[in-house]
N, C-alpha and C positions, 0 to 999 in steps of 0.2 A: 498217965491217963487221968483225965479230970474226974471229979466225983460224979458228974452226970453220966459220963461214959461208963464208969465202973458200975453205976446203978443199972444202966441199960443193958450192957453186954452180958449175955448168958450163953452157955454152951448149947442150950436148947434152941436159942435164936440162930446161932451159927449153923447148927445141924439142920434146922428147918430150911435155911437159905441154901445150904449145900444140897439137900435133897431136892429142892425145887429146881436147882440148876440142872441136876442130872435128869430130872423128869422132863424138863423142857428140851434138853439136848436129845433125849431119846425120842420125844414126840417129833422134833424137827427132822430127825434122821428118817422118819417115816414118810416124808413127803411135803415139807414146807416149800412154797415157791422159791425157786433158785435165783430169781432176778433181783429181788429187793428184800432187805431184812425186815423183821417185825418192827412196828412203829416205835416202841420204846427203845429197842436196841439201836435203831437208826438214830434216834435222838441223842443217845449217849455217844455213839460213834461220831456224829456230826459235831458235838461239843468238843470231842477230842481232836477232830480234824479242823476245827474252827471254820465250819461251813454249815450248809443247810442239809436237812435230811434227804432232800431230793437230789443232792449233788452226786455226780457220777462217781466221785471218789468213795462215797459211802457204799454205793452199790458194788463197786469194784472190790472193795475190801470184803464185802459179804460173799461175793462169788469166789474170791480167792480162798476163803475159808472152806467152801464146799469142795473146791477142786484140790485143796491142799497145796496150792502153788506157793504159799508162804513157807511150807513145811517140808524140808528135805526128807524128813522121816514119814511124810504123808500122814501125820497125826491129825487128821481132820476132826476127830473126836474132841481133842483138846481145844481146837479153834472154836468149834461149836459151843463148847462149855463156856469159853470166854464170852461169846456173843449172848448166850443164855443169861449169864450174870449181868451183862449190860442191860438186857431187857428187863430183868428184875429191878435193877437200880433205877432205870428210867421210870418204871411203874411206881416205885416207892416215892421218888421225887415228885412225880405228878400228883400223888395223893397228899403229900406234904403241902404243896402249893395250894391245893384245893381245900385245905382245912378251914373250918369256920372260926377257928380260935384266934385268927389274926386280928389285932385291935384295929388296924387301919389298912387301907389299900397300900400305903407306903411300906408297912411291915411285910405285907405279902410280896411286894416287889423286891424288897430287900432279900427275903427268903429265896425268891426265884434266882436272884443274882448269885447268892451264896451256894445254892444247890447246883447251879450251872457250873460253878467253879469245881465243886466236888465231882460232878459227873464228868467233867473234862479230865480230871486227875484219874478217876476210875477207868474211863475209856482209854486214856493213853496207856495206862498200865496193862490193861487187858489186850489192847491191840498189839502192844509190844510183846506180850506173852504169847499171843497167837502166832506172831512171826518169829519162829525159831531161827537161829543164826547158824550158818555153816562155818566151822572153824577153818583155820589156815590149812590143815591137812585134809580137809574135805569131809571130815566126819560130822554128821549132824549133831548139834547140841540139843539135848532134850529140852522141852519147855520148862520154864521155871515154875514148878508146882507151888513152891512157897509163895510166889507172887500172887498166884490165883487164890490161895488160901487167905492171904492178907486182904485181898479185895472182897472176898466172901465175908470176912469179919467186918469190914467197913460197911458193906451193905446191910449186914445184920444189925449194926448199931443204928443206922438210919431207920431201919424197919422198927427197931425197938423204940426209937424216939417217936416215930409216928404213932405207935400203939399207946405210949404213955401220955402223949398230948391228947389223943382222942379220949382216953379214960379220965383225964383231968389230973393225973398224977404228976404232970410236968408242964411248966408254962411253955408256950410256943417260943418265947424268946430264948430258951435254952439251946436252940439251934446254934447260936453264936459260939457256945462252948465246943460244940462238935465240929464246927467249921475250922476253928483254930487248933483243934486237937492234933498233936504230933502224930498220933496213931493214924488219923485220917489223912494227914497231909505228908506222910513219910516220903512219898514219891514226888513231891513238889520240886525238889532240887535236881 
């Protein structure tokens, strides 16, 4: 892990993201519209699916999470938890792009491209985690909780980066170290 990431990552940050995920998932269970996902969650899913947020594939993936049709064990809770984390990741990325600390518009465009790549990786991992797989003998394989925890840590590092740039403790250009961080791109392969 790079020095920047070591400086940023704290258990408090990870726990805060974990708690927010559970909170959103709980709120959504109480009556979020079933047709389309929240804006930032849709953004991350679209990056993962290489399409637009309005694409039917994004809405279908969201409806499948509600119906549990991806999940032989009908673990809808886990699927919604994955979507909640995508929503948080999209929100953090949006705030990073909107930072006033970028020296030039080109720097901001560069950050948007790099963040899109990170969002795509996070979205791919979370959509994969939401789709549990049925084994050859027909028994459902439980969702990979470790994968979800890895993504929670990735989002926590991005949130920590945002906070440190806003406070002046870290230059905006430090995003480059996070983009290439093996911890953040462990699922690229």
